[in-house]
C-alpha positions as CSV (number, residue, x, y, z in Angstrom):
1,M,-86.3,-24.5,88.2
2,F,-85.8,-20.8,88.9
3,I,-86.2,-17.9,86.6
4,I,-85.0,-14.7,88.4
5,L,-85.6,-11.5,86.4
6,N,-84.3,-8.0,86.5
7,S,-85.0,-4.8,84.5
8,H,-82.6,-3.1,82.1
9,L,-82.3,0.4,83.6
10,L,-81.3,3.0,81.0
11,I,-79.3,5.9,82.3
12,G,-79.8,8.8,79.9
13,Q,-77.2,11.4,78.9
14,S,-78.0,15.0,79.0
15,V,-77.5,17.4,76.1
16,K,-76.2,20.0,78.6
17,K,-73.0,19.2,80.4
18,S,-72.6,20.8,83.8
19,N,-72.1,19.8,87.4
20,V,-75.9,19.1,87.5
21,E,-77.1,17.8,84.2
22,Q,-80.3,19.4,82.9
23,P,-82.9,18.1,80.4
24,P,-82.7,19.4,76.9
25,T,-85.1,22.1,75.8
26,Q,-87.4,22.1,72.8
27,Q,-85.0,24.6,71.1
28,E,-82.0,22.4,71.8
29,M,-83.7,19.3,70.5
30,Q,-84.5,21.1,67.2
31,A,-80.8,22.2,67.0
32,L,-79.7,18.6,67.5
33,I,-82.0,17.4,64.7
34,R,-80.6,20.0,62.3
35,Q,-77.1,19.1,63.2
36,A,-77.8,15.4,62.7
37,Q,-79.5,16.2,59.4
38,K,-76.4,18.1,58.2
39,Q,-74.1,15.2,59.1
40,M,-76.3,12.7,57.3
41,S,-76.2,14.9,54.2
42,N,-72.5,14.4,54.0
43,I,-72.9,10.6,53.5
44,S,-71.7,9.6,50.0
45,A,-73.9,7.7,47.6
46,K,-71.7,4.7,48.0
47,E,-72.2,4.7,51.8
48,K,-75.9,5.1,51.4
49,K,-76.0,2.1,49.0
50,T,-74.0,0.0,51.6
51,M,-76.4,1.0,54.4
52,D,-79.4,0.2,52.1
53,S,-78.0,-3.3,51.4
54,L,-77.7,-3.9,55.1
55,G,-81.3,-2.8,55.6
56,I,-80.3,0.3,57.5
57,L,-82.9,3.0,56.8
58,L,-82.0,6.7,56.9
59,P,-84.2,8.6,59.4
60,D,-86.8,11.1,58.2
61,F,-85.5,14.2,60.1
62,N,-88.3,16.4,58.9
63,K,-90.8,14.0,60.4
64,T,-88.8,13.9,63.6
65,A,-88.6,17.6,63.9
66,Q,-92.3,17.9,63.4
67,Q,-92.9,15.3,66.1
68,V,-90.6,17.1,68.5
69,S,-92.3,20.4,67.8
70,H,-95.5,19.1,69.5
71,V,-93.6,18.3,72.8
72,N,-93.1,21.3,75.1
73,D,-90.2,21.8,77.6
74,K,-92.2,20.6,80.5
75,Q,-92.9,17.3,78.8
76,L,-89.3,16.9,77.7
77,S,-88.2,17.6,81.3
78,K,-90.6,14.9,82.6
79,A,-89.5,12.4,80.0
80,Y,-85.8,13.1,80.8
81,A,-86.4,12.7,84.5
82,K,-88.0,9.3,83.9
83,E,-85.2,8.2,81.5
84,T,-82.3,9.2,83.8
85,Q,-83.7,8.0,87.1
86,I,-81.8,5.2,88.7
87,V,-84.6,3.5,90.6
88,P,-88.4,3.7,90.0
89,I,-90.3,6.7,91.6
90,R,-92.8,5.8,94.2
91,N,-96.1,5.2,92.6
92,T,-98.8,6.0,95.2
93,A,-101.7,5.2,92.8
94,R,-100.5,1.7,92.0
95,I,-99.6,1.0,95.7
96,S,-103.2,1.9,96.7
97,R,-104.4,-1.0,94.6
98,I,-102.9,-3.5,97.1
99,P,-105.5,-4.9,99.5
100,P,-104.9,-3.4,103.0
101,T,-105.3,-6.7,104.9
102,P,-103.6,-10.0,104.3
103,V,-105.5,-12.5,102.1
104,T,-106.5,-16.0,103.0
105,Q,-106.2,-19.1,100.8
106,Q,-109.7,-18.4,99.5
107,G,-108.6,-14.8,99.0
108,V,-105.7,-16.0,96.8
109,I,-108.1,-18.0,94.6
110,T,-110.3,-14.9,94.3
111,L,-107.4,-12.8,93.2
112,L,-106.3,-15.4,90.7
113,K,-109.8,-15.4,89.1
114,Y,-109.9,-11.6,89.1
115,G,-106.4,-11.4,87.7
116,Q,-107.0,-13.9,84.9
117,Q,-110.2,-12.1,83.9
118,K,-108.4,-8.7,83.7
119,I,-105.4,-10.2,81.9
120,Q,-107.7,-11.7,79.3
121,Q,-109.2,-8.2,78.8
122,V,-105.9,-6.5,78.1
123,M,-104.4,-9.3,75.9
124,G,-105.0,-9.2,72.2
125,A,-107.3,-11.8,70.7
126,S,-104.4,-13.6,69.0
127,I,-102.6,-14.1,72.4
128,V,-105.7,-15.4,74.0
129,T,-106.4,-17.8,71.1
130,L,-102.9,-19.2,71.1
131,G,-102.8,-19.4,74.9
132,D,-106.1,-21.3,75.0
133,E,-104.7,-23.8,72.4
134,I,-101.6,-24.4,74.4
135,F,-103.5,-24.8,77.6
136,Q,-105.7,-27.4,76.0
137,Q,-102.6,-29.4,75.3
138,L,-101.3,-28.9,78.8
139,M,-104.3,-29.4,81.0
140,S,-104.1,-33.2,81.0
141,L,-100.5,-33.1,82.3
142,P,-99.5,-33.1,86.0
143,A,-99.6,-29.5,87.4
144,A,-95.8,-29.4,87.8
145,Q,-95.2,-30.3,84.1
146,A,-97.8,-27.8,82.9
147,G,-96.1,-25.1,85.0
148,R,-92.8,-26.0,83.6
149,A,-94.2,-25.6,80.1
150,A,-95.4,-22.1,80.9
151,V,-91.9,-21.2,82.1
152,G,-90.6,-22.7,78.9
153,I,-92.8,-20.4,76.9
154,W,-91.4,-17.5,79.0
155,M,-87.8,-18.7,78.2
156,M,-88.6,-18.6,74.5
157,G,-89.4,-15.0,74.8
158,N,-93.2,-14.7,74.8
159,Q,-94.1,-12.9,77.9
160,A,-97.8,-12.4,77.1
161,V,-98.6,-16.1,76.2
162,A,-96.6,-17.3,79.3
163,V,-98.5,-15.1,81.7
164,Y,-101.9,-16.0,80.2
165,V,-101.2,-19.8,80.2
166,M,-99.7,-19.8,83.7
167,G,-102.8,-18.0,85.0
168,K,-105.1,-20.7,83.6
169,I,-102.7,-23.4,85.1
170,V,-102.8,-22.0,88.6
171,L,-106.6,-21.6,88.5
172,Q,-106.9,-25.3,87.5
173,N,-104.7,-26.3,90.5
174,P,-104.0,-23.4,92.9
175,N,-102.4,-25.8,95.4
176,N,-99.2,-26.2,93.4
177,I,-96.9,-23.9,95.3
178,D,-94.2,-23.7,92.7
179,N,-96.6,-22.7,90.0
180,L,-98.2,-20.1,92.2
181,S,-94.8,-18.6,93.0
182,N,-93.9,-18.7,89.4
183,Y,-97.1,-16.9,88.5
184,T,-96.4,-14.0,90.9
185,S,-92.9,-13.7,89.3
186,M,-94.5,-13.4,85.8
187,L,-96.9,-10.8,87.2
188,I,-94.1,-8.8,88.7
189,M,-92.1,-8.8,85.5
190,S,-95.2,-7.8,83.6
191,S,-95.6,-4.8,85.9
192,A,-98.6,-6.3,87.8
193,E,-97.0,-5.9,91.2
194,P,-100.2,-4.9,93.0
195,L,-101.7,-8.2,92.1
196,S,-98.7,-10.2,93.0
197,I,-97.9,-8.7,96.4
198,P,-100.9,-10.0,98.4
199,I,-100.3,-13.5,97.0
200,L,-96.7,-13.3,98.0
201,Q,-97.6,-12.0,101.5
202,Y,-99.7,-15.1,101.9
203,L,-96.9,-17.4,100.7
204,N,-94.4,-15.6,103.0
205,K,-96.6,-16.4,106.0
206,Q,-96.9,-20.0,105.0
207,Y,-93.2,-20.4,104.1
208,P,-91.0,-17.9,106.1
209,N,-87.3,-17.4,105.3
210,N,-87.7,-18.6,101.7
211,N,-85.3,-16.5,99.6
212,A,-87.4,-17.0,96.4
213,I,-90.5,-15.5,98.1
214,L,-88.5,-12.8,99.8
215,N,-86.8,-11.8,96.6
216,N,-90.1,-11.6,94.8
217,L,-91.5,-9.3,97.5
218,G,-88.4,-7.1,97.2
219,Q,-88.7,-6.9,93.4
220,A,-92.4,-6.2,93.6
221,W,-92.0,-3.3,96.0
222,Y,-89.0,-2.1,94.0
223,G,-91.2,-1.9,90.9
224,L,-93.6,0.2,92.8
225,G,-90.9,2.6,94.0
226,E,-91.3,1.6,97.6
227,M,-87.5,1.4,98.3
228,N,-87.6,0.9,102.1
229,K,-89.7,-2.2,101.8
230,A,-87.9,-3.4,98.7
231,E,-84.5,-3.2,100.4
232,K,-85.8,-4.9,103.5
233,Y,-87.0,-8.0,101.6
234,L,-84.0,-8.0,99.2
235,D,-81.6,-7.9,102.1
236,S,-83.4,-10.8,103.7
237,A,-83.1,-12.8,100.5
238,I,-79.3,-12.0,100.3
239,R,-78.8,-13.0,103.9
240,L,-80.1,-16.4,103.1
241,Y,-78.1,-16.7,99.8
242,A,-75.2,-14.3,99.6
243,Y,-74.8,-14.7,95.8
244,H,-78.4,-14.3,94.9
245,P,-78.1,-13.2,91.2
246,Q,-81.1,-10.9,91.0
247,A,-81.6,-9.7,94.6
248,N,-78.0,-8.4,94.5
249,L,-78.4,-6.8,91.1
250,T,-81.5,-4.9,92.1
251,K,-79.8,-4.0,95.4
252,S,-76.9,-2.5,93.4
253,Y,-79.3,0.1,91.8
254,I,-80.7,1.0,95.2
255,E,-77.1,1.5,96.5
256,E,-76.3,3.6,93.5
257,S,-79.4,5.8,94.0
258,K,-78.1,6.5,97.5
259,G,-74.7,7.5,96.2
260,N,-73.0,4.4,97.6
261,K,-70.8,3.5,94.7
262,N,-68.8,0.8,96.7
263,G,-72.0,-0.8,97.8
264,A,-73.3,-0.9,94.3
265,I,-70.1,-2.4,93.0
266,N,-70.1,-5.1,95.7
267,A,-73.7,-6.0,95.0
268,V,-73.1,-6.5,91.3
269,K,-70.0,-8.6,92.0
270,Q,-72.1,-10.8,94.3
271,S,-74.8,-11.1,91.6
272,L,-72.2,-12.0,89.0
273,H,-70.4,-14.6,91.0
274,H,-72.6,-17.6,90.1
275,A,-74.5,-16.1,87.1
276,Y,-72.7,-14.1,84.5
277,T,-74.3,-11.7,82.0
278,N,-72.9,-9.0,79.7
279,E,-75.2,-6.5,81.5
280,K,-73.6,-7.2,84.8
281,E,-70.1,-6.9,83.4
282,S,-71.1,-3.6,81.6
283,R,-72.5,-2.3,84.9
284,L,-69.2,-2.9,86.6
285,R,-67.4,-1.2,83.8
286,K,-69.6,1.8,84.3
287,F,-68.1,2.1,87.8
288,G,-64.6,1.6,86.4
289,V,-64.3,-2.0,87.5
290,T,-62.8,-4.7,85.3
291,I,-63.7,-8.3,86.3
292,S,-61.3,-11.2,86.4
293,E,-61.8,-15.0,86.4
294,K,-61.6,-14.9,90.2
295,D,-64.9,-13.0,90.3
296,I,-66.8,-15.9,88.6
297,E,-67.3,-19.3,90.1
298,W,-67.7,-21.7,87.2
299,K,-68.3,-25.4,87.8
300,L,-67.4,-27.4,84.8
301,P,-66.5,-31.0,84.0
302,G,-63.0,-31.7,85.3
303,N,-60.2,-31.1,82.8
304,D,-59.2,-34.7,82.6
305,E,-58.8,-34.6,78.9
306,N,-55.4,-33.9,77.4
307,L,-54.7,-33.1,73.8
308,I,-51.0,-33.7,74.3
309,L,-50.2,-36.9,76.2
310,S,-47.2,-37.3,78.5
311,E,-46.0,-40.4,76.7
312,Y,-43.3,-38.7,74.6
313,Q,-39.5,-39.0,74.6
314,Q,-36.9,-37.2,72.7
315,P,-33.7,-39.1,71.8
316,A,-31.3,-38.9,74.8
317,Y,-28.9,-36.0,75.0
318,P,-25.4,-37.4,74.4
319,K,-23.2,-37.6,77.6
320,S,-20.0,-38.7,76.0
321,V,-18.1,-38.7,72.7
322,D,-19.3,-42.2,72.0
323,G,-22.9,-41.0,72.7
324,C,-22.5,-38.2,70.2
325,I,-21.4,-40.6,67.5
326,A,-24.1,-43.2,68.4
327,L,-27.0,-40.7,68.6
328,E,-26.1,-38.5,65.7
329,K,-28.1,-40.6,63.2
330,D,-31.0,-41.0,65.7
331,W,-31.3,-37.2,66.1
332,A,-31.2,-36.7,62.4
333,N,-34.0,-39.3,61.9
334,Y,-36.0,-37.8,64.7
335,I,-35.8,-34.3,63.4
336,A,-36.7,-35.5,59.9
337,M,-39.8,-37.3,61.3
338,C,-40.8,-34.1,63.3
339,D,-40.5,-32.1,60.1
340,E,-42.6,-34.6,58.2
341,E,-45.4,-34.5,60.9
342,I,-45.3,-30.7,61.0
343,E,-45.7,-30.5,57.3
344,K,-48.7,-32.9,57.3
345,L,-50.4,-30.9,60.1
346,K,-49.8,-27.7,58.2
347,Q,-51.7,-29.1,55.2
348,T,-54.5,-30.3,57.5
349,L,-54.6,-26.9,59.1
350,K,-55.0,-25.1,55.8
351,G,-58.2,-27.1,55.0
352,L,-59.6,-26.5,58.5
353,Q,-59.0,-22.8,58.4
354,E,-60.7,-22.6,55.1
355,L,-63.7,-24.4,56.6
356,A,-63.7,-22.1,59.6
357,Q,-63.6,-19.1,57.4
358,Q,-66.6,-20.4,55.3
359,N,-68.6,-21.0,58.5
360,N,-67.7,-17.5,59.8
361,S,-69.0,-16.0,56.5
362,I,-72.2,-18.0,56.9
363,R,-72.7,-16.7,60.5
364,I,-71.9,-13.1,59.4
365,N,-74.6,-13.4,56.6
366,Q,-77.1,-14.8,59.0
367,N,-76.4,-12.0,61.5
368,I,-76.9,-9.4,58.7
369,Q,-80.2,-11.1,57.7
370,F,-81.2,-11.0,61.4
371,V,-80.5,-7.3,61.7
372,N,-82.2,-6.5,58.4
373,K,-85.3,-8.5,59.4
374,A,-85.4,-6.7,62.8
375,L,-85.1,-3.3,61.2
376,L,-87.9,-4.1,58.7
377,T,-90.3,-5.7,61.1
378,G,-89.4,-3.8,64.3
379,K,-89.2,-7.1,66.1
380,K,-86.2,-9.2,67.2
381,T,-86.6,-12.9,66.6
382,G,-83.8,-15.1,67.8
383,T,-80.3,-14.0,68.7
384,L,-77.1,-12.8,67.0
385,S,-74.4,-15.4,66.7
386,V,-71.6,-13.0,67.6
387,M,-69.6,-15.4,69.7
388,P,-69.9,-18.9,71.3
389,F,-72.2,-19.2,74.3
390,Y,-69.6,-19.4,77.0
391,A,-67.0,-17.2,75.3
392,P,-67.1,-14.2,77.8
393,K,-66.5,-16.4,80.8
394,A,-63.9,-18.7,79.2
395,A,-62.0,-15.7,77.8
396,L,-61.5,-14.6,81.4
397,K,-60.0,-18.0,82.2
398,L,-57.7,-17.8,79.2
399,K,-56.6,-14.3,80.2
400,A,-55.8,-15.5,83.7
401,L,-53.8,-18.3,82.3
402,N,-51.3,-15.8,80.8
403,D,-51.5,-13.3,83.6
404,E,-48.1,-12.6,85.2
405,S,-49.4,-13.9,88.6
406,S,-50.7,-17.2,87.1
407,N,-49.2,-20.5,88.2
408,Y,-47.9,-21.1,84.6
409,M,-46.2,-17.7,84.3
410,V,-44.6,-18.0,87.8
411,Q,-43.2,-21.4,86.9
412,L,-42.1,-20.2,83.5
413,K,-40.3,-17.3,85.1
414,R,-38.5,-19.6,87.5
415,L,-37.5,-21.9,84.6
416,N,-36.2,-19.0,82.6
417,E,-34.1,-17.9,85.5
418,K,-32.7,-21.4,85.9
419,Q,-32.0,-21.4,82.2
420,M,-30.1,-18.1,82.4
421,K,-28.1,-19.4,85.3
422,F,-27.3,-22.6,83.4
423,L,-26.2,-20.7,80.3
424,Y,-23.8,-18.7,82.5
425,K,-22.6,-21.9,84.2
426,Q,-22.2,-23.5,80.8
427,N,-20.1,-20.6,79.5
428,E,-17.8,-20.9,82.5
429,L,-17.5,-24.7,82.1
430,K,-16.7,-24.2,78.4
431,K,-13.9,-21.8,79.3
432,T,-12.4,-24.3,81.8
433,Y,-12.8,-27.1,79.3
434,D,-11.1,-25.1,76.5
435,S,-8.2,-24.2,78.9
436,L,-7.6,-27.8,80.0
437,L,-7.9,-29.0,76.4
438,H,-5.3,-26.4,75.4
439,T,-2.9,-27.6,78.1
440,I,-3.3,-31.2,76.9
441,N,-2.7,-30.2,73.3
442,E,0.5,-28.4,74.3
443,K,1.7,-31.5,76.1
444,E,1.0,-33.5,73.0
445,A,2.7,-31.1,70.7
446,E,5.9,-31.1,72.9
447,Q,6.5,-34.8,72.5
448,T,5.3,-35.1,68.9
449,G,7.9,-35.3,66.1
450,E,10.8,-37.3,64.7
451,G,12.7,-39.0,67.5
452,L,10.1,-38.1,70.2
453,A,7.7,-40.3,72.1
454,N,4.7,-39.4,69.9
455,K,2.4,-40.7,72.6
456,S,-1.3,-40.4,71.8
457,F,-3.3,-38.1,74.2
458,C,-6.6,-39.2,72.6
459,A,-7.9,-41.0,75.7
460,E,-7.0,-38.0,77.9
461,K,-8.8,-35.6,75.6
462,K,-11.8,-38.0,75.4
463,L,-12.0,-38.3,79.2
464,L,-12.0,-34.5,79.6
465,T,-14.6,-34.1,76.8
466,N,-16.8,-36.9,78.3
467,N,-16.7,-35.2,81.7
468,Y,-17.7,-31.8,80.1
469,L,-20.5,-33.4,78.0
470,Q,-21.8,-35.4,81.0
471,T,-22.0,-32.2,83.2
472,V,-23.5,-29.8,80.6
473,N,-25.8,-32.1,78.6
474,T,-27.3,-33.7,81.7
475,E,-28.4,-30.4,83.1
476,A,-29.5,-29.2,79.6
477,E,-31.7,-32.3,79.2
478,E,-33.3,-31.9,82.6
479,L,-34.2,-28.3,81.8
480,K,-35.6,-29.2,78.5
481,Q,-37.8,-31.8,80.0
482,Q,-39.0,-29.4,82.6
483,M,-39.8,-26.8,80.0
484,L,-41.6,-29.4,77.8
485,D,-43.7,-30.6,80.7
486,L,-44.7,-27.1,81.7
487,F,-45.5,-26.2,78.0
488,R,-47.6,-29.4,77.6
489,R,-49.6,-28.7,80.8
490,K,-50.2,-25.1,79.7
491,M,-51.3,-26.0,76.2
492,N,-53.7,-28.7,77.5
493,E,-55.2,-26.1,79.9
494,E,-55.4,-23.6,77.0
495,V,-57.1,-26.0,74.6
496,H,-59.6,-26.8,77.4
497,W,-60.8,-23.2,77.5
498,L,-60.7,-22.8,73.8
499,K,-63.5,-25.3,73.6
500,Y,-65.7,-22.6,75.1
501,T,-64.4,-19.6,73.3
502,Q,-64.4,-20.9,69.7
503,W,-66.9,-22.3,67.3
504,P,-66.4,-26.1,66.7
505,E,-64.7,-25.7,63.3
506,E,-62.4,-23.0,64.7
507,F,-61.6,-25.3,67.7
508,E,-60.6,-28.1,65.3
509,A,-58.1,-25.8,63.6
510,S,-56.8,-24.6,67.0
511,K,-56.1,-28.2,68.0
512,V,-54.0,-28.7,64.9
513,M,-52.1,-25.5,65.6
514,M,-51.4,-26.7,69.1
515,K,-50.0,-30.0,67.7
516,I,-47.8,-28.1,65.4
517,K,-46.4,-26.0,68.3
518,W,-45.8,-29.1,70.3
519,W,-43.9,-30.8,67.4
520,E,-41.8,-27.7,67.0
521,A,-41.0,-27.7,70.7
522,L,-40.1,-31.4,70.6
523,R,-37.9,-30.8,67.5
524,E,-35.9,-28.1,69.2
525,A,-32.9,-29.3,71.2
526,H,-29.7,-27.5,72.3
527,F,-26.9,-29.6,73.5
528,E,-23.1,-29.8,73.2
529,K,-21.6,-32.5,70.9
530,N,-18.1,-33.7,70.0
531,T,-17.2,-36.6,67.7
532,L,-13.5,-35.8,67.3
533,Y,-12.0,-38.4,69.7
534,I,-12.4,-41.9,68.2
535,C,-9.7,-43.6,70.1
536,T,-8.7,-47.3,69.5
537,E,-9.4,-48.1,73.1
538,E,-13.0,-46.7,72.9
539,S,-15.8,-48.6,74.5
540,K,-17.8,-51.1,72.6
541,N,-20.9,-50.2,74.6
542,K,-22.9,-47.6,72.6
543,P,-25.7,-45.7,74.3
544,S,-29.3,-46.5,73.3
545,G,-30.9,-44.3,70.6
546,K,-34.5,-45.0,71.8
547,F,-37.1,-42.3,71.5
548,K,-40.8,-42.0,71.4
549,L,-42.8,-39.7,69.1
550,A,-45.4,-37.4,70.3
551,E,-48.9,-38.8,71.0
552,F,-52.2,-36.9,71.0
553,D,-55.6,-37.6,72.2
554,D,-58.8,-36.2,70.9
555,V,-60.3,-33.4,73.0
556,A,-64.1,-32.9,72.5
557,C,-66.8,-31.1,74.3
558,Q,-67.8,-33.0,77.4
559,Y,-70.2,-30.3,78.7
560,H,-73.7,-31.0,77.5
561,T,-77.0,-30.3,79.1
562,E,-80.5,-31.1,77.9
563,L,-83.5,-29.3,79.4
564,N,-87.0,-30.5,78.8
565,M,-89.5,-27.7,79.2
566,I,-92.5,-29.6,77.8
567,V,-93.2,-27.1,75.0
568,M,-89.5,-26.6,74.2
569,K,-86.2,-28.3,74.6
570,A,-82.9,-26.5,75.1
571,S,-79.5,-28.0,74.5
572,F,-76.3,-26.5,75.9
573,D,-72.8,-27.5,74.9
574,C,-69.3,-25.9,74.9
575,S,-69.9,-23.3,72.2
576,R,-73.6,-23.0,71.5
577,V,-77.2,-23.3,72.8
578,T,-80.0,-24.6,70.6
579,T,-83.7,-24.5,71.3
580,S,-86.5,-26.5,69.7
581,I,-90.3,-26.6,70.1
582,D,-90.5,-29.8,68.1
583,V,-92.0,-32.0,70.8
584,P,-94.6,-34.7,70.2
585,F,-97.7,-33.2,71.6
586,I,-97.5,-29.9,69.8
587,K,-99.0,-30.5,66.3
588,G,-100.9,-28.9,63.5
589,S,-101.9,-25.2,63.6
590,L,-100.6,-24.9,67.2
591,K,-97.1,-25.9,66.0
592,Q,-97.4,-23.4,63.1
593,N,-98.5,-20.6,65.5
594,M,-95.6,-21.3,67.8
595,D,-93.2,-21.3,64.9
596,K,-94.2,-17.8,63.8
597,E,-91.4,-15.3,63.8
598,T,-93.4,-13.1,66.2
599,F,-93.5,-15.7,68.9
600,A,-90.1,-15.0,70.5
601,D,-90.4,-11.3,70.5
602,Q,-89.5,-10.3,74.1
603,F,-86.9,-11.9,76.4
604,M,-86.7,-10.9,80.0
605,N,-83.5,-10.8,82.1
606,C,-83.6,-13.9,84.3
607,T,-81.9,-16.7,86.0
608,V,-83.2,-20.3,85.6
609,E,-82.3,-22.9,88.1
610,I,-83.5,-26.4,87.4
611,T,-83.3,-29.1,90.1
612,A,-83.8,-32.8,90.1
613,E,-85.8,-32.7,93.3
614,A,-89.5,-33.4,93.0
615,G,-92.7,-33.4,95.2
616,K,-91.6,-31.3,98.2
617,E,-93.2,-27.9,97.4
618,I,-96.1,-28.4,99.9
619,E,-93.7,-29.0,102.8
620,V,-90.9,-26.6,102.1
621,G,-92.3,-24.0,99.7
622,P,-90.9,-22.8,96.4
623,I,-87.3,-23.8,95.6
624,Q,-84.8,-21.3,97.0
625,V,-82.0,-20.0,94.7
626,G,-78.7,-21.7,95.3
627,A,-80.2,-24.1,97.9
628,S,-80.6,-27.3,95.8
629,A,-79.0,-30.3,97.5
630,G,-79.7,-32.7,94.7
631,G,-77.9,-30.8,92.0
632,G,-79.1,-29.3,88.8
633,V,-78.4,-26.6,86.2
634,G,-78.8,-22.9,86.2
635,I,-79.3,-20.7,83.2
636,E,-78.9,-16.9,82.8
637,I,-81.1,-15.1,80.3
638,D,-80.9,-11.4,79.4
639,R,-82.9,-9.3,77.0
640,T,-81.2,-10.8,74.0
641,G,-81.7,-14.5,74.9
642,L,-79.9,-17.2,76.8
643,K,-76.5,-16.1,77.9
644,D,-75.0,-18.4,80.5
645,A,-75.4,-21.9,82.0
646,Y,-73.8,-23.3,85.2
647,V,-73.9,-26.3,87.5
648,I,-75.7,-26.1,90.9
649,G,-75.7,-28.4,93.8
650,K,-73.9,-29.3,97.0
651,A,-70.2,-30.2,97.1
652,G,-69.4,-33.4,95.4
653,V,-72.2,-33.2,92.9
654,S,-71.0,-34.0,89.5
655,A,-70.4,-31.1,87.1
656,G,-70.6,-33.3,84.1
657,P,-73.2,-33.7,81.4
658,A,-76.8,-33.5,82.6
659,D,-80.2,-34.4,81.1
660,I,-82.8,-32.5,83.1
661,G,-86.1,-34.3,82.5
662,V,-89.6,-33.3,83.4
663,E,-89.8,-34.6,87.0
664,G,-87.8,-31.9,88.7
665,R,-89.2,-28.8,90.3
666,I,-89.5,-25.3,88.9
667,S,-89.5,-22.0,90.6
668,L,-89.6,-18.6,89.0
669,V,-88.1,-15.8,91.1
670,S,-88.5,-12.4,89.7
671,G,-86.1,-9.5,89.3
672,S,-86.9,-5.8,88.9
673,S,-89.7,-5.0,86.5
674,S,-89.6,-2.3,83.8
675,M,-88.2,1.0,85.0
676,G,-91.0,3.2,84.0
677,G,-93.8,0.9,85.1
678,T,-95.0,0.4,81.5
679,G,-94.9,-3.3,81.5
680,L,-97.4,-5.6,79.8
681,L,-99.9,-5.5,82.7
682,E,-99.1,-2.1,84.1
683,S,-102.6,-0.8,83.3
684,L,-104.2,-3.7,85.3
685,N,-106.7,-2.3,87.9
């Protein structure tokens, strides 16, 4: 498993607008506060009541103004510089904490002991108590599983407990290379880069050309503001894996700081290719770049499910006068059955839409409660259910499906052009037919009357009409079948991606809507008919009136992954991700402590790659990002929680459902630490 982390860099906006933006002065800040206070005074009583019901508290501007009055222009300028910088400033003091000479294996153990002692000192008593309880439950497990549990705690959003527990795990068994690498990642992401670098240098010597270690070194030096070294190691990691999700993302900030916009854009695109997050897409939008589905590689179970099956058949289009007569009743029955099915589906749809609306209301209320609780407690626990888990990526696929250059749209354009040509041809054929029929009618009129031959021209008219119907309706039927086939394939593709963009109850309603559209398409038929010429010599052979009604298959989510992280389990399907810490060995007070709302209080941006390989860390070092030959699952996490999941593995590895047990390997590869160097362990000496 990999977790690869990056920092969320905030680019501040200046109060002054000029070619070179300047920090706000104390006087300007006070003016802004007065302006905001004036604007807030215009809020009506009704609006204030609404805000209060949502838990939105009005700011105390007097208190804010008093606080700002104690900050001078120099302090504001310093804070502004820190807020608007693109990459961390070189921190000489923190760099000086790094041992000047490489450490040995014994030196690594010494650093681990020293680090754990210092970490325990800076952690609160409640963190240490909870961490000790968890470690007591984990210490009897194999080292790999204990390490996986620590990463599971990290994934649940408790940085402090995870670092503390992992420190105890690596001290118990410092020979587990995966855990040792993971620990350095946690140190980096907690702003303890000086402690992690000597350990990483030792690992780099033992396992050269390992992109996990190289990326960690690059991220550690980046956090210290040592850009030359950071870029050197990040570039090395990217050379080994071009789509490294975090090395590329951090590289993009370095390129931006150098004024290389194109380089920054390219690096974000490489980062996004295998691991999507909203942050990466937002970063590209900042540069004026809009991503498309081609920018994201997404391995999913093959789309072998079809809502609309190909086993359908309209009644035949009549190719003769006899056919028109024989098929008239069949078409009437067929259309009546279509109408009946459409009406049934509309009634079903009404109930499903009501259910979807009810569930949407529940989600909205849950989100409001989530926001209210966060505002009241100052802590975010859990995530907002704004949209289904895979919706951002799947929406790109749906958009591409209707893009002018898509295969469907190109084929539709060609069919429409054929249709237009046919309509022109049909119009010309109709003119010819009417002219020839007029001639026959004139001949018939000339010899009709008393004392004249009164010969019947019915057979001649029928032959002419049969030829016209054969030509026109044959081509009309072929075009209709081509259009239906294209429409069926497009709807099946669309419903495939809707699984990932809609909540389950919404998806059920969408499937019914698709069926209604399909019945309506089947019901529609445009052909020429003529039942005027029933001659005495007409054929006894009537055309068959066979037809087959539409058939549908159920389309359900086939994408399902279970992750066992010892202390927690995560389940991913088409529209949602669920996590649970209800595993057998966590009981009693420990379970209650882990269930506290404050447990998941800080998520870190990261990529998690989980492989099925086991027991190779001593020979090959930490797992490298994107290098798993045995297949697995990758997960992308940002500061709001789990955001993406994807399949990894060599060509031919199934992209279907996966149940990742506890035997696979885990490697945590860090991204950039906090921008200002104010992470959890920044004060560590």
